[in-house]
PDB file with one MODEL, atoms N, CA, C and O in Angstrom:
MODEL        1
ATOM      1  N   MET A   1      10.374 -79.146  84.651  1.00  0.00           N
ATOM      2  CA  MET A   1       9.270 -78.406  85.379  1.00  0.00           C
ATOM      3  C   MET A   1       9.445 -78.738  86.881  1.00  0.00           C
ATOM      4  O   MET A   1       9.610 -79.899  87.256  1.00  0.00           O
ATOM      5  N   ALA A   2       9.405 -77.755  87.672  1.00  0.00           N
ATOM      6  CA  ALA A   2       9.568 -77.903  89.116  1.00  0.00           C
ATOM      7  C   ALA A   2       8.428 -78.714  89.684  1.00  0.00           C
ATOM      8  O   ALA A   2       7.271 -78.489  89.330  1.00  0.00           O
ATOM      9  N   GLY A   3       8.730 -79.648  90.553  1.00  0.00           N
ATOM     10  CA  GLY A   3       7.722 -80.370  91.274  1.00  0.00           C
ATOM     11  C   GLY A   3       7.008 -81.547  90.468  1.00  0.00           C
ATOM     12  O   GLY A   3       6.055 -82.186  90.912  1.00  0.00           O
ATOM     13  N   LYS A   4       7.571 -81.736  89.284  1.00  0.00           N
ATOM     14  CA  LYS A   4       6.946 -82.842  88.445  1.00  0.00           C
ATOM     15  C   LYS A   4       7.556 -84.153  88.998  1.00  0.00           C
ATOM     16  O   LYS A   4       8.756 -84.296  89.232  1.00  0.00           O
ATOM     17  N   PRO A   5       6.588 -85.108  89.183  1.00  0.00           N
ATOM     18  CA  PRO A   5       7.030 -86.397  89.681  1.00  0.00           C
ATOM     19  C   PRO A   5       7.927 -87.080  88.609  1.00  0.00           C
ATOM     20  O   PRO A   5       7.667 -87.008  87.408  1.00  0.00           O
ATOM     21  N   LYS A   6       8.935 -87.708  89.086  1.00  0.00           N
ATOM     22  CA  LYS A   6       9.904 -88.392  88.211  1.00  0.00           C
ATOM     23  C   LYS A   6       9.342 -89.819  87.887  1.00  0.00           C
ATOM     24  O   LYS A   6       8.608 -90.411  88.678  1.00  0.00           O
ATOM     25  N   GLN A   7       9.710 -90.314  86.734  1.00  0.00           N
ATOM     26  CA  GLN A   7       9.327 -91.730  86.356  1.00  0.00           C
ATOM     27  C   GLN A   7      10.101 -92.641  87.330  1.00  0.00           C
ATOM     28  O   GLN A   7      11.227 -92.346  87.734  1.00  0.00           O
ATOM     29  N   MET A   8       9.439 -93.769  87.691  1.00  0.00           N
ATOM     30  CA  MET A   8      10.020 -94.685  88.588  1.00  0.00           C
ATOM     31  C   MET A   8      11.345 -95.266  88.052  1.00  0.00           C
ATOM     32  O   MET A   8      12.222 -95.659  88.821  1.00  0.00           O
ATOM     33  N   SER A   9      11.463 -95.309  86.729  1.00  0.00           N
ATOM     34  CA  SER A   9      12.669 -95.827  86.168  1.00  0.00           C
ATOM     35  C   SER A   9      13.884 -94.868  86.421  1.00  0.00           C
ATOM     36  O   SER A   9      15.022 -95.313  86.567  1.00  0.00           O
ATOM     37  N   GLN A  10      13.611 -93.628  86.463  1.00  0.00           N
ATOM     38  CA  GLN A  10      14.665 -92.637  86.753  1.00  0.00           C
ATOM     39  C   GLN A  10      14.998 -92.735  88.217  1.00  0.00           C
ATOM     40  O   GLN A  10      16.183 -92.691  88.547  1.00  0.00           O
ATOM     41  N   ILE A  11      14.096 -92.857  89.081  1.00  0.00           N
ATOM     42  CA  ILE A  11      14.270 -92.976  90.483  1.00  0.00           C
ATOM     43  C   ILE A  11      15.155 -94.319  90.832  1.00  0.00           C
ATOM     44  O   ILE A  11      16.072 -94.306  91.653  1.00  0.00           O
ATOM     45  N   LYS A  12      14.768 -95.417  90.129  1.00  0.00           N
ATOM     46  CA  LYS A  12      15.503 -96.606  90.215  1.00  0.00           C
ATOM     47  C   LYS A  12      16.989 -96.385  89.789  1.00  0.00           C
ATOM     48  O   LYS A  12      17.914 -96.810  90.483  1.00  0.00           O
ATOM     49  N   GLN A  13      17.170 -95.753  88.707  1.00  0.00           N
ATOM     50  CA  GLN A  13      18.512 -95.425  88.227  1.00  0.00           C
ATOM     51  C   GLN A  13      19.328 -94.632  89.274  1.00  0.00           C
ATOM     52  O   GLN A  13      20.482 -94.965  89.544  1.00  0.00           O
ATOM     53  N   LEU A  14      18.731 -93.604  89.845  1.00  0.00           N
ATOM     54  CA  LEU A  14      19.292 -92.817  90.847  1.00  0.00           C
ATOM     55  C   LEU A  14      19.774 -93.644  92.164  1.00  0.00           C
ATOM     56  O   LEU A  14      20.846 -93.476  92.744  1.00  0.00           O
ATOM     57  N   ILE A  15      18.791 -94.540  92.500  1.00  0.00           N
ATOM     58  CA  ILE A  15      19.128 -95.339  93.654  1.00  0.00           C
ATOM     59  C   ILE A  15      20.281 -96.313  93.367  1.00  0.00           C
ATOM     60  O   ILE A  15      21.179 -96.468  94.195  1.00  0.00           O
ATOM     61  N   ARG A  16      20.259 -96.955  92.223  1.00  0.00           N
ATOM     62  CA  ARG A  16      21.291 -97.934  91.833  1.00  0.00           C
ATOM     63  C   ARG A  16      22.673 -97.234  91.755  1.00  0.00           C
ATOM     64  O   ARG A  16      23.680 -97.731  92.261  1.00  0.00           O
ATOM     65  N   LEU A  17      22.664 -96.075  91.105  1.00  0.00           N
ATOM     66  CA  LEU A  17      23.992 -95.318  90.958  1.00  0.00           C
ATOM     67  C   LEU A  17      24.437 -94.899  92.348  1.00  0.00           C
ATOM     68  O   LEU A  17      25.624 -95.035  92.645  1.00  0.00           O
ATOM     69  N   TYR A  18      23.588 -94.407  93.205  1.00  0.00           N
ATOM     70  CA  TYR A  18      24.022 -93.951  94.481  1.00  0.00           C
ATOM     71  C   TYR A  18      24.431 -95.138  95.378  1.00  0.00           C
ATOM     72  O   TYR A  18      25.391 -95.001  96.136  1.00  0.00           O
ATOM     73  N   GLN A  19      23.747 -96.291  95.324  1.00  0.00           N
ATOM     74  CA  GLN A  19      24.166 -97.481  96.023  1.00  0.00           C
ATOM     75  C   GLN A  19      25.483 -98.021  95.494  1.00  0.00           C
ATOM     76  O   GLN A  19      26.284 -98.612  96.220  1.00  0.00           O
ATOM     77  N   GLY A  20      25.670 -97.801  94.236  1.00  0.00           N
ATOM     78  CA  GLY A  20      26.926 -98.274  93.601  1.00  0.00           C
ATOM     79  C   GLY A  20      28.151 -97.384  93.908  1.00  0.00           C
ATOM     80  O   GLY A  20      29.276 -97.695  93.517  1.00  0.00           O
ATOM     81  N   GLY A  21      27.912 -96.330  94.581  1.00  0.00           N
ATOM     82  CA  GLY A  21      29.070 -95.450  95.036  1.00  0.00           C
ATOM     83  C   GLY A  21      29.276 -94.244  94.101  1.00  0.00           C
ATOM     84  O   GLY A  21      30.285 -93.553  94.240  1.00  0.00           O
ATOM     85  N   SER A  22      28.378 -93.967  93.172  1.00  0.00           N
ATOM     86  CA  SER A  22      28.505 -92.830  92.321  1.00  0.00           C
ATOM     87  C   SER A  22      28.200 -91.544  93.136  1.00  0.00           C
ATOM     88  O   SER A  22      27.356 -91.554  94.032  1.00  0.00           O
ATOM     89  N   GLY A  23      28.908 -90.439  92.803  1.00  0.00           N
ATOM     90  CA  GLY A  23      28.703 -89.252  93.512  1.00  0.00           C
ATOM     91  C   GLY A  23      27.505 -88.460  92.897  1.00  0.00           C
ATOM     92  O   GLY A  23      26.977 -88.769  91.828  1.00  0.00           O
ATOM     93  N   ILE A  24      27.162 -87.498  93.612  1.00  0.00           N
ATOM     94  CA  ILE A  24      25.931 -86.656  93.285  1.00  0.00           C
ATOM     95  C   ILE A  24      26.125 -85.994  91.890  1.00  0.00           C
ATOM     96  O   ILE A  24      25.207 -85.942  91.072  1.00  0.00           O
ATOM     97  N   LYS A  25      27.373 -85.488  91.663  1.00  0.00           N
ATOM     98  CA  LYS A  25      27.689 -84.810  90.410  1.00  0.00           C
ATOM     99  C   LYS A  25      27.558 -85.793  89.209  1.00  0.00           C
ATOM    100  O   LYS A  25      26.981 -85.483  88.166  1.00  0.00           O
ATOM    101  N   THR A  26      28.110 -86.946  89.425  1.00  0.00           N
ATOM    102  CA  THR A  26      28.099 -88.098  88.397  1.00  0.00           C
ATOM    103  C   THR A  26      26.679 -88.518  88.045  1.00  0.00           C
ATOM    104  O   THR A  26      26.297 -88.658  86.883  1.00  0.00           O
ATOM    105  N   ILE A  27      25.877 -88.722  89.184  1.00  0.00           N
ATOM    106  CA  ILE A  27      24.531 -89.108  88.953  1.00  0.00           C
ATOM    107  C   ILE A  27      23.695 -88.029  88.206  1.00  0.00           C
ATOM    108  O   ILE A  27      22.878 -88.335  87.338  1.00  0.00           O
ATOM    109  N   ALA A  28      23.934 -86.804  88.576  1.00  0.00           N
ATOM    110  CA  ALA A  28      23.150 -85.716  87.924  1.00  0.00           C
ATOM    111  C   ALA A  28      23.524 -85.639  86.424  1.00  0.00           C
ATOM    112  O   ALA A  28      22.635 -85.416  85.602  1.00  0.00           O
ATOM    113  N   ARG A  29      24.823 -85.818  86.035  1.00  0.00           N
ATOM    114  CA  ARG A  29      25.254 -85.799  84.717  1.00  0.00           C
ATOM    115  C   ARG A  29      24.603 -86.977  83.885  1.00  0.00           C
ATOM    116  O   ARG A  29      24.098 -86.790  82.778  1.00  0.00           O
ATOM    117  N   ILE A  30      24.657 -88.151  84.486  1.00  0.00           N
ATOM    118  CA  ILE A  30      24.170 -89.363  83.808  1.00  0.00           C
ATOM    119  C   ILE A  30      22.648 -89.271  83.591  1.00  0.00           C
ATOM    120  O   ILE A  30      22.121 -89.652  82.546  1.00  0.00           O
ATOM    121  N   LEU A  31      21.942 -88.732  84.662  1.00  0.00           N
ATOM    122  CA  LEU A  31      20.437 -88.676  84.575  1.00  0.00           C
ATOM    123  C   LEU A  31      19.867 -87.416  83.950  1.00  0.00           C
ATOM    124  O   LEU A  31      18.666 -87.308  83.700  1.00  0.00           O
ATOM    125  N   GLY A  32      20.820 -86.402  83.686  1.00  0.00           N
ATOM    126  CA  GLY A  32      20.411 -85.168  83.083  1.00  0.00           C
ATOM    127  C   GLY A  32      19.490 -84.309  84.000  1.00  0.00           C
ATOM    128  O   GLY A  32      18.467 -83.756  83.596  1.00  0.00           O
ATOM    129  N   MET A  33      19.945 -84.257  85.235  1.00  0.00           N
ATOM    130  CA  MET A  33      19.259 -83.418  86.150  1.00  0.00           C
ATOM    131  C   MET A  33      20.263 -82.623  86.941  1.00  0.00           C
ATOM    132  O   MET A  33      21.463 -82.887  86.872  1.00  0.00           O
ATOM    133  N   SER A  34      19.799 -81.679  87.672  1.00  0.00           N
ATOM    134  CA  SER A  34      20.778 -80.903  88.497  1.00  0.00           C
ATOM    135  C   SER A  34      21.270 -81.618  89.754  1.00  0.00           C
ATOM    136  O   SER A  34      20.632 -82.548  90.247  1.00  0.00           O
ATOM    137  N   LYS A  35      22.425 -81.162  90.265  1.00  0.00           N
ATOM    138  CA  LYS A  35      22.867 -81.760  91.504  1.00  0.00           C
ATOM    139  C   LYS A  35      21.915 -81.521  92.665  1.00  0.00           C
ATOM    140  O   LYS A  35      21.790 -82.383  93.535  1.00  0.00           O
ATOM    141  N   ASN A  36      21.263 -80.414  92.704  1.00  0.00           N
ATOM    142  CA  ASN A  36      20.307 -80.107  93.744  1.00  0.00           C
ATOM    143  C   ASN A  36      19.052 -81.026  93.618  1.00  0.00           C
ATOM    144  O   ASN A  36      18.423 -81.379  94.616  1.00  0.00           O
ATOM    145  N   THR A  37      18.736 -81.374  92.431  1.00  0.00           N
ATOM    146  CA  THR A  37      17.570 -82.357  92.294  1.00  0.00           C
ATOM    147  C   THR A  37      17.928 -83.757  92.818  1.00  0.00           C
ATOM    148  O   THR A  37      17.168 -84.429  93.514  1.00  0.00           O
ATOM    149  N   VAL A  38      19.180 -84.144  92.413  1.00  0.00           N
ATOM    150  CA  VAL A  38      19.656 -85.415  93.043  1.00  0.00           C
ATOM    151  C   VAL A  38      19.669 -85.453  94.527  1.00  0.00           C
ATOM    152  O   VAL A  38      19.232 -86.415  95.159  1.00  0.00           O
ATOM    153  N   ARG A  39      20.190 -84.362  95.089  1.00  0.00           N
ATOM    154  CA  ARG A  39      20.268 -84.261  96.602  1.00  0.00           C
ATOM    155  C   ARG A  39      18.886 -84.248  97.126  1.00  0.00           C
ATOM    156  O   ARG A  39      18.605 -84.936  98.107  1.00  0.00           O
ATOM    157  N   SER A  40      17.971 -83.482  96.515  1.00  0.00           N
ATOM    158  CA  SER A  40      16.634 -83.401  97.014  1.00  0.00           C
ATOM    159  C   SER A  40      15.926 -84.776  96.960  1.00  0.00           C
ATOM    160  O   SER A  40      15.283 -85.173  97.932  1.00  0.00           O
ATOM    161  N   ASN A  41      16.036 -85.462  95.886  1.00  0.00           N
ATOM    162  CA  ASN A  41      15.498 -86.930  95.787  1.00  0.00           C
ATOM    163  C   ASN A  41      15.999 -87.810  96.832  1.00  0.00           C
ATOM    164  O   ASN A  41      15.217 -88.524  97.459  1.00  0.00           O
ATOM    165  N   LEU A  42      17.321 -87.808  97.075  1.00  0.00           N
ATOM    166  CA  LEU A  42      17.919 -88.662  98.055  1.00  0.00           C
ATOM    167  C   LEU A  42      17.398 -88.323  99.456  1.00  0.00           C
ATOM    168  O   LEU A  42      17.083 -89.189 100.273  1.00  0.00           O
ATOM    169  N   LYS A  43      17.327 -86.944  99.690  1.00  0.00           N
ATOM    170  CA  LYS A  43      16.855 -86.546 101.017  1.00  0.00           C
ATOM    171  C   LYS A  43      15.328 -86.880 101.166  1.00  0.00           C
ATOM    172  O   LYS A  43      14.923 -87.279 102.258  1.00  0.00           O
ATOM    173  N   LYS A  44      14.534 -86.744 100.191  1.00  0.00           N
ATOM    174  CA  LYS A  44      13.172 -87.080 100.334  1.00  0.00           C
ATOM    175  C   LYS A  44      13.013 -88.590 100.594  1.00  0.00           C
ATOM    176  O   LYS A  44      12.154 -88.993 101.378  1.00  0.00           O
ATOM    177  N   MET A  45      13.850 -89.437  99.930  1.00  0.00           N
ATOM    178  CA  MET A  45      13.769 -90.879 100.209  1.00  0.00           C
ATOM    179  C   MET A  45      14.178 -91.163 101.638  1.00  0.00           C
ATOM    180  O   MET A  45      13.572 -91.984 102.327  1.00  0.00           O
ATOM    181  N   ALA A  46      15.226 -90.465 102.074  1.00  0.00           N
ATOM    182  CA  ALA A  46      15.752 -90.698 103.438  1.00  0.00           C
ATOM    183  C   ALA A  46      14.732 -90.260 104.526  1.00  0.00           C
ATOM    184  O   ALA A  46      14.418 -90.995 105.462  1.00  0.00           O
ATOM    185  N   ASP A  47      14.250 -89.039 104.340  1.00  0.00           N
ATOM    186  CA  ASP A  47      13.249 -88.453 105.255  1.00  0.00           C
ATOM    187  C   ASP A  47      11.970 -89.158 105.243  1.00  0.00           C
ATOM    188  O   ASP A  47      11.302 -89.214 106.275  1.00  0.00           O
ATOM    189  N   GLY A  48      11.589 -89.685 104.188  1.00  0.00           N
ATOM    190  CA  GLY A  48      10.292 -90.409 103.974  1.00  0.00           C
ATOM    191  C   GLY A  48      10.290 -91.811 104.530  1.00  0.00           C
ATOM    192  O   GLY A  48       9.256 -92.464 104.666  1.00  0.00           O
ATOM    193  N   GLY A  49      11.516 -92.251 104.852  1.00  0.00           N
ATOM    194  CA  GLY A  49      11.637 -93.612 105.402  1.00  0.00           C
ATOM    195  C   GLY A  49      11.376 -94.724 104.316  1.00  0.00           C
ATOM    196  O   GLY A  49      10.949 -95.841 104.607  1.00  0.00           O
ATOM    197  N   PHE A  50      11.654 -94.337 103.114  1.00  0.00           N
ATOM    198  CA  PHE A  50      11.400 -95.287 102.017  1.00  0.00           C
ATOM    199  C   PHE A  50      12.437 -96.419 102.027  1.00  0.00           C
ATOM    200  O   PHE A  50      13.623 -96.152 102.223  1.00  0.00           O
ATOM    201  N   ASN A  51      12.026 -97.652 101.824  1.00  0.00           N
ATOM    202  CA  ASN A  51      12.869 -98.781 101.698  1.00  0.00           C
ATOM    203  C   ASN A  51      13.318 -98.813 100.256  1.00  0.00           C
ATOM    204  O   ASN A  51      12.503 -99.069  99.369  1.00  0.00           O
ATOM    205  N   THR A  52      14.597 -98.561  99.990  1.00  0.00           N
ATOM    206  CA  THR A  52      15.055 -98.587  98.626  1.00  0.00           C
ATOM    207  C   THR A  52      14.834 -99.913  97.884  1.00  0.00           C
ATOM    208  O   THR A  52      14.568 -99.920  96.682  1.00  0.00           O
ATOM    209  N   GLU A  53      14.942-101.000  98.590  1.00  0.00           N
ATOM    210  CA  GLU A  53      14.650-102.295  97.945  1.00  0.00           C
ATOM    211  C   GLU A  53      13.284-102.350  97.422  1.00  0.00           C
ATOM    212  O   GLU A  53      13.053-102.852  96.322  1.00  0.00           O
ATOM    213  N   GLU A  54      12.356-101.847  98.179  1.00  0.00           N
ATOM    214  CA  GLU A  54      10.911-101.874  97.762  1.00  0.00           C
ATOM    215  C   GLU A  54      10.748-100.851  96.551  1.00  0.00           C
ATOM    216  O   GLU A  54       9.992-101.105  95.613  1.00  0.00           O
ATOM    217  N   LEU A  55      11.446 -99.762  96.618  1.00  0.00           N
ATOM    218  CA  LEU A  55      11.266 -98.824  95.451  1.00  0.00           C
ATOM    219  C   LEU A  55      11.840 -99.467  94.226  1.00  0.00           C
ATOM    220  O   LEU A  55      11.279 -99.287  93.145  1.00  0.00           O
ATOM    221  N   LEU A  56      12.936-100.216  94.319  1.00  0.00           N
ATOM    222  CA  LEU A  56      13.574-100.886  93.132  1.00  0.00           C
ATOM    223  C   LEU A  56      12.635-101.996  92.591  1.00  0.00           C
ATOM    224  O   LEU A  56      12.734-102.346  91.415  1.00  0.00           O
ATOM    225  N   GLU A  57      11.751-102.542  93.405  1.00  0.00           N
ATOM    226  CA  GLU A  57      10.856-103.661  92.954  1.00  0.00           C
ATOM    227  C   GLU A  57       9.608-103.037  92.320  1.00  0.00           C
ATOM    228  O   GLU A  57       8.860-103.782  91.687  1.00  0.00           O
ATOM    229  N   GLN A  58       9.333-101.793  92.429  1.00  0.00           N
ATOM    230  CA  GLN A  58       8.176-101.177  91.891  1.00  0.00           C
ATOM    231  C   GLN A  58       8.114-101.262  90.308  1.00  0.00           C
ATOM    232  O   GLN A  58       9.107-101.000  89.629  1.00  0.00           O
ATOM    233  N   GLU A  59       6.964-101.622  89.781  1.00  0.00           N
ATOM    234  CA  GLU A  59       6.765-101.841  88.331  1.00  0.00           C
ATOM    235  C   GLU A  59       6.065-100.612  87.792  1.00  0.00           C
ATOM    236  O   GLU A  59       6.413-100.173  86.696  1.00  0.00           O
ATOM    237  N   ASP A  60       5.143-100.050  88.456  1.00  0.00           N
ATOM    238  CA  ASP A  60       4.354 -98.991  88.038  1.00  0.00           C
ATOM    239  C   ASP A  60       5.189 -97.690  87.910  1.00  0.00           C
ATOM    240  O   ASP A  60       5.759 -97.219  88.895  1.00  0.00           O
ATOM    241  N   PRO A  61       5.253 -97.116  86.687  1.00  0.00           N
ATOM    242  CA  PRO A  61       6.067 -95.870  86.526  1.00  0.00           C
ATOM    243  C   PRO A  61       5.684 -94.735  87.478  1.00  0.00           C
ATOM    244  O   PRO A  61       6.497 -93.866  87.792  1.00  0.00           O
ATOM    245  N   PHE A  62       4.420 -94.766  87.929  1.00  0.00           N
ATOM    246  CA  PHE A  62       3.974 -93.734  88.879  1.00  0.00           C
ATOM    247  C   PHE A  62       3.466 -94.448  90.096  1.00  0.00           C
ATOM    248  O   PHE A  62       2.294 -94.308  90.445  1.00  0.00           O
ATOM    249  N   ALA A  63       4.314 -95.214  90.758  1.00  0.00           N
ATOM    250  CA  ALA A  63       3.895 -95.908  91.979  1.00  0.00           C
ATOM    251  C   ALA A  63       3.212 -94.956  92.968  1.00  0.00           C
ATOM    252  O   ALA A  63       3.699 -93.866  93.269  1.00  0.00           O
ATOM    253  N   LEU A  64       2.117 -95.404  93.431  1.00  0.00           N
ATOM    254  CA  LEU A  64       1.323 -94.517  94.307  1.00  0.00           C
ATOM    255  C   LEU A  64       2.035 -93.997  95.571  1.00  0.00           C
ATOM    256  O   LEU A  64       1.832 -92.858  95.991  1.00  0.00           O
ATOM    257  N   VAL A  65       2.886 -94.875  96.169  1.00  0.00           N
ATOM    258  CA  VAL A  65       3.574 -94.375  97.355  1.00  0.00           C
ATOM    259  C   VAL A  65       4.508 -93.239  97.069  1.00  0.00           C
ATOM    260  O   VAL A  65       4.573 -92.269  97.824  1.00  0.00           O
ATOM    261  N   PHE A  66       5.270 -93.360  95.927  1.00  0.00           N
ATOM    262  CA  PHE A  66       6.126 -92.257  95.613  1.00  0.00           C
ATOM    263  C   PHE A  66       5.483 -91.058  95.024  1.00  0.00           C
ATOM    264  O   PHE A  66       5.906 -89.933  95.289  1.00  0.00           O
ATOM    265  N   LYS A  67       4.462 -91.261  94.223  1.00  0.00           N
ATOM    266  CA  LYS A  67       3.734 -90.167  93.636  1.00  0.00           C
ATOM    267  C   LYS A  67       3.031 -89.408  94.704  1.00  0.00           C
ATOM    268  O   LYS A  67       3.078 -88.177  94.714  1.00  0.00           O
ATOM    269  N   GLY A  68       2.380 -90.087  95.606  1.00  0.00           N
ATOM    270  CA  GLY A  68       1.776 -89.418  96.725  1.00  0.00           C
ATOM    271  C   GLY A  68       2.779 -88.612  97.554  1.00  0.00           C
ATOM    272  O   GLY A  68       2.479 -87.504  97.998  1.00  0.00           O
ATOM    273  N   TYR A  69       3.876 -89.135  97.740  1.00  0.00           N
ATOM    274  CA  TYR A  69       4.973 -88.440  98.490  1.00  0.00           C
ATOM    275  C   TYR A  69       5.291 -87.107  97.830  1.00  0.00           C
ATOM    276  O   TYR A  69       5.358 -86.068  98.488  1.00  0.00           O
ATOM    277  N   TYR A  70       5.482 -87.157  96.531  1.00  0.00           N
ATOM    278  CA  TYR A  70       5.848 -85.989  95.885  1.00  0.00           C
ATOM    279  C   TYR A  70       4.695 -84.888  95.887  1.00  0.00           C
ATOM    280  O   TYR A  70       4.948 -83.693  96.039  1.00  0.00           O
ATOM    281  N   ARG A  71       3.431 -85.383  95.709  1.00  0.00           N
ATOM    282  CA  ARG A  71       2.344 -84.451  95.745  1.00  0.00           C
ATOM    283  C   ARG A  71       2.238 -83.779  97.084  1.00  0.00           C
ATOM    284  O   ARG A  71       1.908 -82.596  97.168  1.00  0.00           O
ATOM    285  N   ALA A  72       2.524 -84.547  98.171  1.00  0.00           N
ATOM    286  CA  ALA A  72       2.385 -83.979  99.507  1.00  0.00           C
ATOM    287  C   ALA A  72       3.528 -83.057  99.793  1.00  0.00           C
ATOM    288  O   ALA A  72       3.427 -82.286 100.748  1.00  0.00           O
ATOM    289  N   HIS A  73       4.564 -83.065  99.082  1.00  0.00           N
ATOM    290  CA  HIS A  73       5.750 -82.172  99.401  1.00  0.00           C
ATOM    291  C   HIS A  73       5.966 -81.079  98.326  1.00  0.00           C
ATOM    292  O   HIS A  73       7.028 -80.456  98.328  1.00  0.00           O
ATOM    293  N   ILE A  74       5.086 -80.840  97.485  1.00  0.00           N
ATOM    294  CA  ILE A  74       5.220 -79.770  96.505  1.00  0.00           C
ATOM    295  C   ILE A  74       4.831 -78.470  97.043  1.00  0.00           C
ATOM    296  O   ILE A  74       4.889 -77.465  96.335  1.00  0.00           O
TER     297      ILE A  74
ENDMDL
END
């Protein structure tokens, strides 16, 4: 579903894979999402000034900072 917030665990996986050197196509295949969705999520994190280390530490699957960001950009 378009615009649906992703679970924090999926965002964490995306970050770890990207930081580990995996390409967008590989990340998309592993996480079961489109390449455009991977690109979009990475761009939103970069444009939003998110600290990836802080995102990786989040426990709440719908962390307010990330959920609020998605709501504001739908």
